[in-house]
Every structure is written in structure tokens, then in C-alpha cells.
VMD Tcl script that draws the C-alpha trace (Angstrom):
set ca {
  {86.67 119.44 100.54}
  {82.90 119.42 100.25}
  {82.74 115.64 100.63}
  {85.02 115.76 103.66}
  {82.86 118.46 105.22}
  {79.74 116.37 104.69}
  {81.42 113.27 106.16}
  {82.56 115.22 109.25}
  {79.05 116.60 109.68}
  {77.43 113.15 109.53}
  {80.01 111.53 111.82}
  {79.63 114.40 114.29}
  {75.85 114.01 114.44}
  {76.19 110.24 114.90}
  {78.72 110.79 117.71}
  {76.35 113.21 119.42}
  {73.35 110.90 119.04}
  {74.96 107.66 120.25}
  {77.72 108.93 122.53}
  {80.08 106.10 121.61}
  {80.14 102.58 120.27}
  {80.32 99.04 121.62}
  {82.05 95.93 120.40}
  {82.31 92.33 121.54}
  {85.46 90.24 121.75}
  {85.48 86.50 122.16}
  {88.33 85.11 124.21}
  {89.42 81.53 124.90}
  {89.38 80.94 128.64}
  {90.10 77.22 128.79}
  {91.62 74.94 126.17}
  {92.36 71.47 127.56}
  {92.32 68.62 125.08}
  {88.89 68.47 123.50}
  {87.41 70.84 126.11}
  {87.16 74.46 124.95}
  {85.61 77.32 126.92}
  {85.25 80.84 125.60}
  {84.06 84.08 127.13}
  {82.57 87.07 125.37}
  {83.78 90.43 126.62}
  {81.63 93.48 125.98}
  {83.53 96.74 125.55}
  {82.16 100.27 125.26}
  {84.16 103.15 123.84}
  {82.61 106.47 124.88}
  {82.88 109.53 122.65}
  {82.68 112.90 124.38}
  {79.95 115.28 123.23}
  {82.70 117.87 122.83}
  {84.33 115.72 120.14}
  {80.98 115.31 118.37}
  {80.40 119.05 118.50}
  {83.87 119.76 117.13}
  {83.27 117.33 114.26}
  {79.99 119.07 113.41}
  {81.64 122.51 113.55}
  {84.52 121.29 111.39}
  {82.10 119.92 108.80}
  {80.11 123.16 108.70}
  {83.35 125.14 108.43}
  {84.55 123.08 105.46}
  {81.22 123.44 103.70}
  {81.08 127.21 104.27}
  {84.74 127.83 103.33}
  {84.30 125.84 100.13}
  {81.25 127.90 99.13}
  {83.01 131.21 99.78}
  {85.97 130.23 97.59}
  {83.66 129.37 94.66}
  {81.72 132.67 94.87}
}
mol new
graphics top color blue
foreach p $ca { graphics top sphere $p radius 0.5 }
foreach p [lrange $ca 0 end-1] q [lrange $ca 1 end] { graphics top cylinder $p $q radius 0.2 }
display resetview
């Protein structure tokens, strides 16, 4: 539980800091005989600040609940 809380906390802060992630995909546009043409597509996947905040709150909750059960 403690490890999961820490992971949620870190992922939440990263989501808040960057606001999403990007990736590239290479696609074949033309393939005729020995002639090959490719295109690189750039995609961005946005992550809402609400999701980042919920991840941070979930991580804090797991860390606090775990401490209360031990004490």
C-alpha cells in the first residue's frame, strides 16, 4: 500500500507538471516497387489537471491510511 501511494503521488506530480505526453508514429505513405515514402505523425495525449490532482490526493490518502493502521 505504501509503495502504491508513493507511485500515485509521483505520477500525479508528473501529470500536473507536464500536462500530458507526446509520441511519434511512423507510417508508410507510398510503397511502389523500390520507392518507399514514410511520414511521421506527432500525437499529443493531454492529461487533465483534475486527473493529476486526484492521483496526488489518492497517493496522500494511501500513505496516511497506511500510517494510521500501523499506529
